[in-house]
C-alpha positions as CSV (number, residue, x, y, z in Angstrom):
1,M,-23.4,7.7,60.0
2,D,-23.4,4.7,62.3
3,V,-26.2,2.3,61.3
4,L,-27.2,0.2,64.2
5,I,-30.2,-1.8,62.8
6,S,-31.6,-2.3,59.4
7,G,-34.5,-4.7,58.6
8,K,-38.0,-5.1,57.3
9,T,-41.4,-5.3,59.1
10,S,-45.0,-5.2,58.0
11,F,-48.0,-3.1,58.7
12,K,-51.8,-3.3,58.1
13,V,-54.2,-0.9,56.5
14,E,-57.9,-0.7,56.8
15,V,-59.6,-1.5,53.5
16,P,-63.3,-0.9,52.9
17,Y,-65.7,-3.3,51.4
18,R,-69.5,-3.3,50.8
19,L,-72.0,-6.1,50.7
20,F,-75.6,-5.9,49.6
21,Q,-78.2,-8.2,48.2
22,T,-80.8,-8.1,45.4
23,G,-83.8,-10.4,45.4
24,K,-85.3,-12.5,48.1
25,R,-83.7,-13.4,51.4
26,Q,-82.6,-16.9,50.5
27,S,-79.6,-18.9,49.4
28,K,-78.1,-17.4,46.2
29,P,-74.8,-16.6,44.5
30,L,-72.1,-14.3,45.8
31,I,-70.6,-12.0,43.1
32,V,-67.3,-10.3,44.1
33,Y,-66.3,-7.2,42.2
34,L,-62.7,-6.0,41.8
35,H,-62.3,-2.5,40.3
36,G,-59.8,-1.2,37.8
37,H,-56.6,0.8,38.5
38,S,-57.2,4.2,40.1
39,Q,-60.9,3.4,40.8
40,N,-62.6,3.0,44.1
41,I,-65.7,1.0,45.2
42,E,-68.1,3.9,44.8
43,Q,-67.0,4.4,41.2
44,F,-67.1,0.7,40.3
45,Q,-70.4,0.0,42.0
46,K,-71.9,2.7,39.8
47,E,-70.2,1.2,36.7
48,M,-71.6,-2.2,37.6
49,E,-75.1,-1.1,38.5
50,F,-76.5,-3.1,35.6
51,M,-75.7,-6.3,37.6
52,Q,-78.2,-5.4,40.2
53,R,-80.8,-7.1,37.9
54,I,-79.2,-10.4,39.0
55,E,-80.5,-12.0,42.2
56,A,-77.4,-12.4,44.3
57,Y,-75.2,-11.1,47.1
58,H,-72.9,-8.3,45.7
59,L,-69.5,-7.7,47.3
60,F,-67.4,-4.7,46.3
61,I,-63.9,-4.6,47.7
62,Q,-61.5,-1.7,47.4
63,G,-57.9,-2.2,46.5
64,P,-55.4,-1.9,49.4
65,Y,-52.9,0.4,47.7
66,A,-53.7,4.1,47.4
67,D,-53.0,5.7,44.1
68,L,-52.9,9.5,44.4
69,K,-52.0,10.3,40.8
70,N,-54.1,12.9,39.0
71,V,-56.3,13.4,42.1
72,K,-57.7,16.9,42.4
73,K,-60.4,16.3,45.1
74,R,-60.2,14.5,48.4
75,G,-62.5,11.5,48.3
76,K,-61.8,10.8,44.7
77,W,-58.7,8.8,45.4
78,G,-58.1,5.7,43.3
79,F,-56.7,2.4,44.5
80,A,-54.7,-0.5,43.2
81,W,-54.6,-4.2,43.8
82,Y,-50.9,-4.9,43.7
83,L,-47.5,-3.2,43.4
84,Y,-45.2,-3.9,40.5
85,N,-41.5,-2.9,40.5
86,G,-40.6,-4.7,37.3
87,K,-39.7,-8.0,39.1
88,Q,-41.9,-11.0,38.6
89,G,-41.2,-12.4,42.1
90,S,-42.4,-9.2,43.8
91,F,-45.4,-9.0,41.5
92,I,-46.6,-12.5,42.4
93,K,-45.9,-11.9,46.1
94,S,-48.1,-8.8,45.9
95,L,-50.9,-10.7,44.1
96,E,-50.8,-13.4,46.8
97,Y,-50.8,-10.9,49.7
98,T,-53.9,-9.2,48.3
99,A,-55.6,-12.5,47.6
100,E,-55.1,-13.5,51.2
101,F,-56.9,-10.4,52.4
102,I,-59.7,-10.9,49.8
103,Q,-60.1,-14.5,51.0
104,G,-60.4,-13.2,54.6
105,I,-63.2,-10.9,53.7
106,I,-65.1,-13.7,51.8
107,D,-64.6,-16.2,54.6
108,N,-66.0,-13.7,57.1
109,I,-69.0,-13.0,54.9
110,V,-70.0,-16.5,54.0
111,S,-70.2,-17.4,57.7
112,H,-73.2,-15.1,57.9
113,I,-75.0,-15.8,54.6
114,K,-75.9,-18.9,52.5
115,V,-74.0,-18.9,49.2
116,T,-74.7,-21.3,46.4
117,R,-71.8,-20.3,44.1
118,V,-69.1,-17.6,43.8
119,C,-68.4,-15.4,40.8
120,M,-65.3,-13.2,40.6
121,I,-65.6,-10.1,38.3
122,G,-62.5,-8.0,37.7
123,Y,-61.9,-5.1,35.4
124,S,-58.5,-4.1,34.1
125,M,-56.1,-4.3,37.0
126,G,-58.9,-6.0,39.0
127,G,-59.0,-8.6,36.2
128,Y,-55.4,-9.6,36.8
129,Q,-56.2,-9.9,40.5
130,A,-59.4,-11.8,39.9
131,G,-57.7,-14.3,37.6
132,Y,-55.0,-14.9,40.2
133,F,-57.4,-15.3,43.0
134,A,-59.7,-17.7,41.1
135,V,-57.0,-20.1,39.9
136,S,-55.0,-20.0,43.2
137,R,-58.1,-20.6,45.2
138,W,-59.9,-22.8,42.7
139,K,-62.0,-24.6,45.4
140,H,-63.8,-21.4,46.3
141,V,-64.7,-20.0,42.8
142,N,-67.2,-21.2,40.3
143,D,-67.3,-18.5,37.7
144,L,-64.7,-15.9,36.6
145,I,-65.2,-12.8,34.4
146,I,-62.2,-10.7,33.4
147,I,-62.9,-7.4,31.5
148,G,-60.0,-5.8,29.8
149,G,-57.4,-7.8,31.7
150,R,-55.3,-10.9,31.3
151,I,-55.2,-14.2,33.1
152,K,-51.5,-14.8,33.9
153,T,-51.4,-18.5,33.4
154,E,-47.6,-18.5,33.3
155,I,-47.7,-18.1,37.1
156,F,-49.4,-21.5,37.6
157,S,-48.4,-25.1,36.9
158,Q,-50.4,-27.2,34.5
159,K,-51.5,-29.3,37.5
160,K,-53.0,-26.2,39.2
161,L,-54.7,-25.1,36.0
162,T,-56.3,-28.6,35.6
163,K,-57.6,-28.4,39.2
164,A,-59.3,-25.1,38.4
165,S,-60.8,-26.3,35.1
166,H,-64.3,-26.7,36.7
167,M,-64.7,-22.9,36.3
168,N,-66.8,-21.1,33.8
169,V,-64.5,-18.3,32.4
170,L,-65.4,-15.3,30.3
171,A,-62.9,-12.8,29.0
172,V,-64.5,-9.6,27.7
173,H,-62.1,-7.5,25.7
174,G,-62.0,-4.6,23.2
175,R,-60.2,-5.4,19.9
176,K,-58.9,-1.8,20.0
177,D,-57.6,-2.1,23.6
178,E,-54.1,-0.5,23.6
179,I,-53.6,-1.0,27.4
180,V,-54.1,-4.7,27.5
181,L,-53.8,-6.2,24.1
182,F,-56.6,-8.4,22.8
183,S,-54.2,-10.9,21.3
184,D,-52.5,-11.5,24.7
185,Q,-55.8,-12.4,26.5
186,K,-56.9,-14.5,23.5
187,K,-53.8,-16.7,23.9
188,E,-54.7,-17.2,27.6
189,I,-58.3,-18.2,26.8
190,D,-57.0,-20.7,24.2
191,L,-54.7,-22.2,26.8
192,L,-57.5,-22.5,29.3
193,L,-59.7,-24.3,26.7
194,K,-56.8,-26.8,26.2
195,S,-56.7,-27.3,30.0
196,G,-60.4,-28.2,30.1
197,F,-62.0,-25.0,31.1
198,N,-65.4,-23.8,29.9
199,A,-63.8,-20.6,28.7
200,S,-64.9,-18.1,26.1
201,M,-63.7,-14.8,24.6
202,A,-66.2,-12.0,23.9
203,A,-64.7,-9.4,21.6
204,V,-66.2,-6.0,21.2
205,H,-65.2,-3.2,18.8
206,S,-63.9,-0.7,21.3
207,G,-60.9,0.0,23.5
208,H,-60.1,-0.4,27.2
209,K,-63.1,1.5,28.6
210,L,-65.8,-0.5,30.4
211,D,-68.6,0.4,27.9
212,K,-72.1,-0.7,27.2
213,P,-71.1,-3.6,24.8
214,K,-68.8,-5.1,27.4
215,K,-71.6,-4.9,30.1
216,E,-74.0,-6.6,27.7
217,R,-71.6,-9.5,27.2
218,V,-71.2,-9.9,31.0
219,M,-75.0,-10.0,31.4
220,E,-75.4,-12.6,28.6
221,F,-72.7,-14.8,30.2
222,V,-74.0,-14.8,33.8
223,C,-77.5,-15.6,32.5
224,S,-76.2,-18.4,30.3
225,V,-74.5,-20.2,33.2
226,G,-77.5,-20.1,35.5
227,Y,-77.7,-16.7,37.3
228,K,-81.3,-15.4,37.6
229,K,-82.6,-12.1,36.6
230,M,-85.2,-10.5,38.9
């Protein structure tokens, strides 16, 4: 075999997103939702239906990487936010690549609507991505909610964390979670508190599933920091 050229190039994929509003046509918050691993926007919108009681713009974005595992029916495909091959460098690069495309969607949307504040909500794998996005783009995010995920503070310098410390942060986590350990996320919240964040940990007596107790903690939090129920 005579190899003439070997290299790398890039390609783009179309990624769906969905924006709708609840409440009056006026300036209000934008809430961005990032689903868990192997979910899609239809599934996650249904899971987060309780949030429609909040007056806001609601933006659901689908992960860019298709995950076809355990898929029996077309249209039930799940998606992921990043690729991980066991190397930290590749992982961070993947997080950043996806964060860029999320930022592009948000930039396009806020040019057409009046937004008072931005909240990122991520579940499981989406929580990892939401945490990375919020801290790396601290100027654009006011509130961060991570459900069953972990904020990977080790990626960021202390200076970067300090710049992001204006954010209200809530981690909702099951004490019996065996996929993302409660203790791991608790350490991250303790570190954010030391860095000046208004951060809190809401523990529920369940596992990794996005269940009713977790949803109740999310609703309590958004109301406590100024989001309005209809």
